[in-house]
C-alpha positions in Angstrom: 0.0 0.0 0.0 1.4 3.4 -0.9 2.7 5.4 2.1 0.5 8.4 1.6 -2.7 6.2 1.4 -1.7 4.4 4.7 -1.1 7.8 6.4 -4.5 9.1 5.3 -6.2 6.0 6.7 -4.4 6.2 10.1 -5.4 9.9 10.3 -9.1 9.1 9.6 -9.1 6.3 12.2 -7.6 8.5 14.9 -10.1 11.3 14.1 -13.0 8.9 14.4 -11.7 7.5 17.7 -11.3 11.1 19.0 -14.9 12.0 18.0 -16.3 8.8 19.6 -14.5 9.6 22.8 -15.8 13.2 22.8 -19.4 12.0 22.4 -19.0 9.5 25.3 -17.6 12.3 27.5 -20.5 14.7 26.6 -23.1 12.0 27.2 -21.5 11.3 30.6 -21.6 15.0 31.5 -25.3 15.3 30.5 -26.2 12.1 32.5 -24.5 13.5 35.6 -26.2 16.8 35.3 -29.7 15.2 35.0 -29.0 12.7 37.8 -28.1 15.7 40.0 -31.4 17.4 39.2 -29.7 20.0 37.1 -30.4 21.2 33.6 -28.0 19.5 31.1 -27.6 22.7 29.1 -26.7 25.1 31.9 -26.1 23.0 35.0 -28.7 25.2 36.8 -31.0 23.2 39.0 -34.5 23.1 37.6 -34.1 25.9 35.1 -32.9 26.6 31.6 -31.9 30.1 32.4 -29.8 29.1 35.3 -31.1 31.9 37.5 -34.5 31.2 39.0 -35.7 28.0 40.8 -39.0 26.6 39.7 -41.5 26.4 42.6 -44.7 24.4 42.5 -47.1 26.4 44.7 -50.8 25.6 45.4 -53.5 25.6 48.1 -54.9 22.4 49.6 -58.1 22.0 51.6 -58.5 18.8 53.7 -62.0 18.2 54.8 -62.7 16.8 58.3 -65.8 14.6 58.3 -65.8 14.4 62.1 -66.1 18.2 62.4 -66.5 20.3 59.2 -65.6 23.5 61.1 -62.2 22.0 62.0 -60.9 21.2 58.6 -57.5 22.5 57.3 -56.3 24.8 54.6 -52.6 24.4 53.6 -50.3 26.5 51.4 -48.0 23.9 49.7 -44.7 24.7 48.0 -42.5 22.1 46.3 -44.4 19.3 48.2 -44.0 20.8 51.6 -46.6 22.6 53.8 -45.4 26.2 54.5 -48.7 27.5 56.0 -51.5 25.8 57.8 -54.8 27.2 59.0 -58.0 25.9 60.6 -60.8 26.3 58.1 -64.5 25.4 57.8 -66.9 24.7 54.9 -70.6 23.8 55.0 -73.2 24.1 57.7 -75.9 22.3 59.5 -76.9 18.6 59.2 -76.0 18.5 55.5 -72.5 20.1 55.9 -70.7 17.1 54.6 -73.0 16.5 51.6 -71.3 18.3 48.7 -74.4 18.2 46.5 -76.5 20.3 48.9 -76.3 23.9 47.5 -75.8 26.6 50.2 -75.3 23.9 52.9 -72.7 21.2 51.8 -69.0 21.8 51.8 -66.9 22.1 48.6 -66.8 19.1 46.3 -63.5 17.3 46.2 -61.3 18.0 43.2 -59.1 20.5 41.6 -60.0 24.2 41.3 -58.6 27.2 39.5 -58.0 30.4 41.5 -59.8 33.1 39.5 -58.5 36.0 41.5 -57.5 37.6 44.8 -59.1 40.7 46.4 -58.6 42.7 49.6 -61.7 44.8 49.3 -64.4 42.6 47.8 -67.7 44.3 48.2 -70.4 41.7 47.5 -72.3 39.6 50.1 -68.7 38.6 51.0 -66.6 41.5 52.0 -62.9 42.2 52.4 -60.2 39.6 51.7 -61.5 37.0 49.2 -60.1 34.4 47.0 -62.4 33.6 44.0 -62.6 29.9 42.9 -63.8 28.2 39.8 -67.2 26.5 39.7 -67.3 22.7 40.6 -69.5 19.8 39.8 -70.3 17.6 42.8 -70.1 13.8 43.1 -73.6 13.2 41.6 -72.1 14.3 38.3 -74.8 16.9 37.5 -75.1 19.4 40.4 -72.9 22.5 40.1 -71.6 24.5 43.0 -71.0 28.2 42.1 -69.9 31.5 43.6 -67.2 29.8 45.7 -64.6 31.7 47.7 -62.1 31.5 50.4 -63.0 34.3 52.7 -63.7 35.4 56.3 -66.2 37.7 58.1 -65.1 41.4 58.0 -65.9 44.8 56.5 -64.9 45.7 53.0 -61.8 47.4 54.5 -60.8 44.4 56.5 -62.2 45.6 59.9 -64.8 44.3 62.3 -68.3 45.4 61.4 -71.7 45.5 63.1 -73.7 42.9 61.1 -73.0 39.3 62.0 -71.8 38.6 58.5 -69.1 41.3 58.9 -67.7 40.3 62.3 -65.9 37.2 63.5 -67.4 36.0 66.8 -65.8 32.5 67.3 -65.9 28.9 66.2 -69.5 29.1 64.8 -68.3 31.4 62.1 -66.4 28.6 60.5 -69.8 27.5 59.2 -70.4 28.5 55.6 -72.8 28.0 52.6 -70.0 26.0 50.9 -67.1 28.4 50.8 -63.9 27.9 52.7 -63.8 30.2 55.7 -60.8 31.4 57.7 -60.4 33.7 60.7 -59.7 37.3 59.7 -56.2 37.3 61.1 -55.4 34.0 59.3 -56.6 35.1 55.9 -54.6 38.4 56.3 -51.5 36.3 57.3 -51.9 34.1 54.2 -52.2 37.2 51.9 -49.0 38.6 53.5 -47.1 35.4 52.7 -48.4 35.4 49.1 -47.3 39.0 48.6 -43.7 38.0 49.5 -43.6 34.5 47.9 -46.1 34.3 45.1 -49.8 33.6 44.4 -51.1 30.1 44.0 -53.3 29.5 41.0 -54.8 26.2 42.0 -56.6 24.6 44.9 -56.9 20.9 45.7 -59.9 19.8 47.8 -59.7 16.3 49.4 -61.4 14.3 52.1 
């Protein structure tokens, strides 16, 4: 075989081996990055930009069948509870019957948060979290006009009418909304203002 032909073949073989070794090294780097929970492109944990962590933030309401006025509302971030509040939903003998409009508690399931207000001025006043409508477990009855709220004036104070003042445990009763004490819903809003606003609610129990 002519010397120049042999030289070219050796050069091509060496180049191919170098390319294969490079690909193996790159694959190893990507695998390590993904195993570490990092982005393979930037090495930034959970992000492509490499600057901001991605947080999963939502609300969770856990119904208590033994006492509907002693249920729990949680703020959950990245799988961990960061805030916990006593909460109530429903009232009277049908409090735990989700298909009883204006009496039963919220149907279990996933909800969208439609908005947050500090000065809501409807039948509900003051701090209010508006929720999407929900179909109850009979598959046909809809529950509408659902909120997370308290009992206060439009400006967040204590009013004269019973619906605008928090008197105690009995005020955890509701027509189906989730109710919190005034200081608790204000505390929750304060946390949201610093850390972000959940866009979903999970109801279980």
